[in-house]
ZANUKOL-647718 format. One record per residue (C-alpha): x, y, z; residue number from 1; residue in three letters. Coordinates in Angstrom, 2 decimals, m for minus. Layout:
N
    east   north      up num residuo
       X       Y       Z NUM     ALA
...
//
This chain:
57
    east   north      up num residuo
    0.00    0.00    0.00   1     UNK
    1.36    3.40   m0.97   2     UNK
    1.09    6.24    1.46   3     UNK
    0.27    9.74    0.30   4     UNK
    2.79   12.52    0.74   5     UNK
    2.11   14.59    3.84   6     UNK
    0.07   17.70    3.19   7     UNK
    1.95   20.98    3.22   8     UNK
    1.08   23.36    6.04   9     UNK
    1.21   27.14    5.68  10     UNK
    3.99   28.69    7.78  11     UNK
    6.19   31.74    7.86  12     UNK
    9.46   29.86    8.49  13     UNK
   12.37   31.73    6.97  14     UNK
   10.49   35.00    6.64  15     UNK
   12.87   37.93    7.16  16     UNK
   12.13   41.33    8.63  17     UNK
   10.31   43.48    6.10  18     UNK
    9.09   40.49    4.05  19     UNK
    5.44   39.49    3.69  20     UNK
    4.56   36.04    2.44  21     UNK
    1.48   35.44    0.33  22     UNK
   m0.10   31.99    0.72  23     UNK
   m1.93   30.39   m2.22  24     UNK
   m4.70   27.86   m1.64  25     UNK
   m6.93   26.03   m4.11  26     UNK
  m10.51   24.83   m3.79  27     UNK
  m10.83   21.74   m6.01  28     UNK
  m14.63   21.74   m5.69  29     UNK
  m15.04   25.25   m7.09  30     UNK
  m11.86   25.44   m9.17  31     UNK
  m10.82   28.66   m7.41  32     UNK
   m7.56   29.99   m5.99  33     UNK
   m7.29   32.40   m3.09  34     UNK
   m4.27   34.36   m1.86  35     UNK
   m3.79   35.60    1.69  36     UNK
   m1.00   36.95    3.87  37     UNK
   m2.14   35.62    7.25  38     UNK
   m0.67   32.27    8.34  39     UNK
   m3.62   31.75   10.71  40     UNK
   m6.15   32.47    7.97  41     UNK
   m4.36   30.13    5.55  42     UNK
   m4.35   27.28    8.10  43     UNK
   m8.06   27.79    8.88  44     UNK
   m8.90   27.85    5.15  45     UNK
   m6.94   24.64    4.64  46     UNK
   m9.02   22.98    7.39  47     UNK
  m12.19   23.45    5.30  48     UNK
  m10.85   21.41    2.37  49     UNK
   m8.80   24.01    0.52  50     UNK
   m5.43   22.72   m0.71  51     UNK
   m2.35   24.71    0.27  52     UNK
   m0.13   25.06   m2.79  53     UNK
    2.72   27.46   m2.08  54     UNK
    3.96   30.61   m0.49  55     UNK
    5.78   33.47   m2.14  56     UNK
    7.48   36.60   m0.97  57     UNK
//
């Protein structure tokens, strides 16, 4: 049996002073992407079946 890769979790690890990460999540049911800058908001959105894809600075 193959195990799935662990899901990524939004975080601000490595963020330097003056930087602001943007977190991108995807809703496979609606085919929509959403961007946010709050780690807390990104984690809460992920909990309601949005898929965390990446962060950018």
